[in-house]
C-alpha positions in Angstrom: 6.2 60.4 34.9 4.2 59.6 31.8 5.7 60.6 28.5 3.1 60.0 25.8 3.8 61.3 22.3 1.1 63.5 20.8 2.7 64.9 17.6 1.2 67.4 15.2 -1.9 69.5 15.6 -3.3 69.9 19.1 -6.9 68.6 18.9 -9.9 69.8 20.7 -11.6 67.3 22.9 -14.5 67.2 25.4 -13.6 68.5 28.8 -12.6 65.4 30.7 -14.6 64.3 33.7 -12.7 64.6 37.0 -12.5 60.8 37.1 -10.7 60.8 33.8 -7.7 62.7 35.3 -7.5 60.8 38.5 -9.8 63.0 40.6 -9.8 60.3 43.3 -6.6 62.0 44.4 -8.0 65.5 44.3 -10.4 67.5 46.5 -13.1 70.0 45.5 -12.7 73.6 46.4 -15.7 76.0 46.9 -15.5 79.7 47.4 -18.8 81.4 48.3 -19.1 85.2 48.6 -15.4 85.5 49.4 -14.2 89.0 50.3 -10.8 90.4 51.4 -9.8 94.0 51.7 -6.5 95.7 52.7 -7.4 99.0 54.3 -10.2 100.7 52.3 -9.3 98.8 49.1 -11.2 95.7 48.3 -8.9 93.1 46.6 -11.6 90.5 46.4 -15.4 91.1 46.8 -18.2 88.6 46.6 -16.1 86.0 44.7 -17.9 82.7 43.9 -15.9 79.9 42.5 -16.4 76.1 42.3 -13.4 73.9 41.5 -14.2 70.2 41.0 -11.9 67.6 42.4 -9.1 66.7 40.0 -9.3 69.9 37.9 -6.3 72.0 36.9 -7.5 75.6 37.2 -5.4 78.6 36.1 -6.1 82.0 37.7 -5.2 84.8 35.3 -5.5 88.6 35.5 -3.6 91.9 35.8 -1.4 92.7 38.8 -3.5 93.6 41.9 -6.6 91.6 40.9 -6.3 89.3 43.9 -4.9 86.1 42.4 -2.3 85.5 45.1 -4.8 86.6 47.8 -7.2 83.9 46.6 -4.4 81.3 46.8 -3.4 82.4 50.3 -7.0 82.3 51.5 -7.5 78.7 50.1 -4.2 77.7 51.8 -5.3 79.2 55.2 -2.4 81.6 55.1 -4.8 84.5 55.3 -8.4 84.9 56.6 -11.3 86.4 54.5 -13.3 89.4 55.7 -16.4 87.7 54.4 -17.7 84.6 52.8 -16.6 81.0 53.3 -14.1 78.5 51.8 -15.1 74.9 51.6 -12.6 72.1 50.9 -13.5 68.6 50.2 -12.7 65.6 52.4 -9.1 65.9 53.6 -8.8 69.3 52.0 -6.0 70.4 54.3 -3.8 67.8 52.6 -2.4 70.6 50.5 0.9 71.9 49.3 1.9 75.4 48.3 4.7 76.3 45.9 5.8 79.9 46.1 7.5 82.1 43.4 10.8 81.5 45.1 11.9 77.9 45.8 12.6 78.8 49.5 15.1 76.0 49.9 17.3 75.7 53.0 20.8 76.5 51.8 22.5 74.3 54.4 20.6 71.2 53.5 21.3 68.8 50.6 18.6 68.5 47.9 17.5 65.2 49.3 17.1 66.6 52.8 15.2 69.7 51.5 12.7 67.5 49.7 12.3 65.2 52.8 11.8 68.2 55.2 7.9 68.2 55.2 8.0 64.5 56.1 10.6 65.1 58.8 8.3 67.8 60.4 5.5 65.2 60.3 7.6 62.7 62.2 7.9 60.2 59.4 10.8 57.8 60.1 14.1 58.7 58.4 14.4 55.7 56.1 10.8 56.2 54.8 11.1 59.9 54.3 14.5 59.7 52.4 13.1 56.9 50.2 10.0 59.0 49.3 12.2 62.0 48.7 14.5 60.0 46.5 11.6 58.7 44.4 10.2 62.3 43.9 13.7 63.5 42.8 13.8 60.7 40.2 10.3 61.8 39.1 11.4 65.4 38.5 14.6 64.3 36.8 17.0 65.2 39.6 17.9 61.7 40.9 21.6 62.5 40.4 21.5 65.8 42.2 20.3 64.5 45.6 23.7 65.2 47.4 24.1 68.7 46.0 23.2 72.0 47.8 20.8 74.6 46.5 23.6 77.0 45.5 24.9 74.3 43.1 21.7 74.2 41.1 20.3 76.3 38.3 17.1 78.3 38.9 15.1 75.7 37.0 16.6 72.8 39.0 15.7 74.6 42.3 12.1 75.0 41.2 12.0 71.2 40.4 13.3 70.6 43.9 10.5 72.8 45.2 7.9 70.8 43.2 9.3 67.5 44.6 9.1 68.9 48.1 5.5 69.9 47.6 4.6 66.5 46.2 6.4 64.4 48.8 3.5 64.7 51.2 1.1 63.3 48.5 -1.1 66.4 48.6 -4.6 66.3 47.2 -4.6 70.0 46.5 -1.6 71.7 44.9 -1.4 75.6 45.0 1.2 77.3 42.8 1.9 81.1 42.8 3.7 81.9 39.6 6.4 79.4 40.3 8.2 79.8 36.9 7.8 83.5 36.4 11.4 84.4 37.0 12.8 81.7 34.6 13.8 82.1 31.0 11.2 81.0 28.4 13.0 77.8 27.5 13.2 76.6 31.1 9.7 77.8 31.7 8.2 75.7 28.9 10.2 72.7 30.0 8.9 73.0 33.5 5.3 73.6 32.2 5.5 70.2 30.4 7.0 68.6 33.5 4.2 70.0 35.7 1.6 68.7 33.3 3.1 65.3 33.6 3.0 65.4 37.4 -0.6 66.5 37.3 -1.6 63.6 34.9 0.3 61.1 37.1 -0.9 62.2 40.5 -4.4 63.5 39.7 -4.6 66.1 42.4 -6.6 69.3 42.2 -4.3 72.2 41.0 -4.8 76.0 41.3 -2.1 77.8 39.4 -1.6 81.6 39.4 0.1 83.0 36.3 0.3 86.2 34.3 0.9 84.2 31.1 -2.1 83.4 28.8 0.0 80.9 26.9 1.0 79.1 30.1 -2.6 79.1 31.4 -3.9 77.5 28.2 -1.1 75.0 28.0 -1.6 73.7 31.5 -5.1 74.2 32.6 -8.5 72.5 32.1 -10.1 75.8 32.9 -8.9 79.5 33.0 -10.6 82.0 35.3 -9.7 85.6 34.7 -10.1 88.1 37.5 -10.7 91.8 37.3 -8.9 94.3 39.6 -10.3 96.1 42.6 -12.6 93.2 43.6 -14.6 93.5 40.4 -14.9 89.8 40.2 -14.7 87.1 37.4 -14.7 88.5 33.9 -14.0 85.2 32.1 -14.6 81.5 33.1 -13.1 79.7 30.1 -12.8 75.9 29.6 -9.8 74.7 27.7 -10.9 71.8 25.5 -7.5 70.7 24.2 -6.5 67.0 24.4 -3.8 65.9 26.8 -0.9 65.5 27.0 -0.1 68.8 25.3 3.3 69.3 23.7 5.4 71.7 21.7 3.4 71.5 18.5 0.3 72.1 20.5 1.6 75.6 21.4 1.5 76.7 17.8 -1.7 74.9 16.7 -4.8 76.7 15.5 -6.9 75.4 18.4 -4.3 76.6 21.0 -4.1 80.1 19.4 -7.9 80.3 19.4 -7.9 80.0 23.2 -5.2 82.7 23.4 -7.4 85.0 21.3 -10.4 84.4 23.5 -8.4 85.3 26.7 -6.9 88.4 24.9 -10.4 89.6 24.1 -11.4 89.4 27.8 -8.6 91.9 28.7 -10.7 94.8 27.3 -13.4 94.7 30.0 -10.6 94.0 32.5 -8.9 97.2 31.4 -12.2 99.1 31.7 -12.5 97.9 35.2 -9.1 99.5 36.0 -10.5 102.9 34.9 -13.8 102.6 36.9 -15.1 101.3 40.1 -18.0 99.1 38.8 -18.0 95.4 38.8 -16.8 93.7 35.6 -19.2 92.0 33.3 -18.8 88.2 33.3 -18.2 87.0 29.8 -20.1 83.8 28.9 -18.3 81.1 26.9 
């Protein structure tokens, strides 16, 4: 994984073109008029969203706004009531990382990572070699013979990331994978995920409740309102990469946090009413 120093103030930069971040490995995602309701309650209604190949998109918003539902619909784990989902060429070459690592307790770390390749019928020598390489990439090359209950929470999430990447996905979907971790581990894994994104160049859709995490990781942050009220903010993050610790306390970084915080006001208004939220232009 790349480890490029970028000390000092985090600078603003033009939003990189998809090609600049290796978009050749990613796929575009298109959501048109997407709707999903559970009983009488609309969770998503008329959602339009275009995600270019190779972009890191963070989905932000209060609980119940449909972030995880959007992720599940893209992954094909759920079916929309209306609208359509378009994925670019080979768009089903995707991987999904859940909030819980979901590792098999009776399998070694190496065998957990190799499991998707085993299910695809990849020969044993090849799948173990690829799993070993990914464990090295996430800094767990010495843990391959351990079992999940011998790992910390952060280590288990790194195993889950390695397992997701072992199939070389072109679309990576992550549903608050670090939410249950302490802040120190969470920031470490955010930096690790950023490095994996820069190295692999896949399209990423990342669900989070953390504004700071969204700004640190994403090229673009989309904030959803609850009750199917739509997008209230579509915000580009024009910070140079790679982003590091000093970036988190820079003036430019905090300006993005302030912009996202201001968007919470119409989101809270949407909670009190039934009207669609107003989209904030940036």
